[in-house]
C-alpha positions in Angstrom: 0.0 0.0 0.0 1.4 3.4 -0.9 2.1 5.9 1.8 -0.5 8.4 0.7 -3.3 5.8 1.1 -2.1 5.1 4.7 -1.9 8.8 5.5 -5.4 9.3 4.2 -7.0 6.6 6.3 -9.0 7.9 9.3 -7.7 7.4 12.8 -11.1 6.1 13.6 -10.5 3.2 11.2 -6.9 2.4 12.5 -7.4 2.8 16.2 -9.8 -0.2 16.7 -7.4 -2.4 14.7 -4.5 -1.5 17.0 -6.7 -2.2 20.1 -8.1 -5.5 18.7 -4.6 -6.7 17.9 -3.5 -6.3 21.5 -6.8 -7.5 23.0 -6.7 -10.7 21.0 -3.3 -11.5 22.6 -4.6 -10.8 26.2 -3.5 -7.2 26.5 -5.8 -4.2 27.1 -7.1 -1.1 25.4 -5.6 0.9 28.3 -2.1 -0.4 27.5 -2.6 0.6 23.8 -3.7 4.0 24.9 -0.7 4.3 27.2 1.6 3.5 24.3 -0.1 6.0 22.0 0.1 8.7 24.8 3.8 8.0 25.4 4.7 8.1 21.7 2.6 11.1 20.6 1.9 13.2 23.7 -1.9 13.1 23.2 -4.0 13.1 26.4 -6.4 10.3 27.2 -9.2 12.8 26.6 -7.8 13.4 23.1 -7.7 9.7 22.3 -11.2 9.2 23.4 -12.5 12.1 21.2 -10.3 11.5 18.1 -12.3 8.5 16.8 -15.3 10.8 16.7 -13.6 13.1 14.2 -12.5 12.8 10.6 -8.8 13.1 11.6 -6.6 11.2 9.1 -3.9 8.9 10.3 -1.3 11.2 8.7 -2.7 14.3 10.5 -2.8 12.3 13.8 1.0 12.1 13.6 1.6 15.5 12.0 -0.4 17.2 14.8 0.9 15.1 17.7 1.4 17.4 20.7 4.9 16.0 21.6 6.6 13.1 19.8 8.6 11.3 22.5 12.4 11.7 22.0 13.0 8.1 23.1 11.0 6.8 20.0 14.3 6.8 18.2 15.3 3.9 20.4 12.7 1.7 18.7 14.3 -0.9 16.6 13.1 -3.9 14.7 11.1 -5.1 11.7 7.5 -4.3 10.8 6.0 -5.6 7.6 9.5 -6.8 6.5 11.1 -3.4 6.9 13.4 -2.2 9.7 11.7 0.8 11.3 15.0 2.6 11.9 15.8 2.5 8.2 12.5 4.0 7.0 13.4 7.2 5.2 10.0 8.9 5.0 9.6 10.6 8.4 5.8 10.3 8.7 5.8 6.6 7.7 8.5 6.0 10.2 6.3 7.5 13.0 3.4 5.3 11.9 5.7 2.2 11.9 7.0 3.1 15.4 3.5 2.8 16.7 3.0 -0.5 14.8 6.2 -1.9 16.3 5.2 -0.9 19.8 1.7 -2.5 19.5 3.5 -5.6 18.0 5.7 -5.8 21.1 2.7 -5.4 23.4 0.9 -8.2 21.6 3.9 -10.4 21.9 3.8 -10.0 25.7 6.7 -7.7 26.2 6.5 -5.8 29.6 5.4 -2.1 29.3 8.7 -0.8 30.9 10.6 -2.3 27.9 8.0 -1.2 25.3 8.2 2.4 26.6 12.0 2.3 26.6 12.3 3.0 30.3 
């Protein structure tokens, strides 16, 4: 899928997919929310209201209040691509979130996921 199609998807479409991936593996929506808040700086109130808007996934990251500096510590493969080698900055931010949710679904402890 090309980047522009991903950027144009609504956050309301993507968010439940992220939550369902974690929940299927015995994790919680609250943990997914914690990861998103850590990565982007959005508040819990923001996260609860965003699915009610037409915010695109690209704008979700473009307008993030504060991207966590420690996100650059995220390493690994998502969809066959190393996240640290993705050249398109916006796609890299999206893949960071994918990687963190993958780690959550695989049972990794939150302290390690949040690079503490």
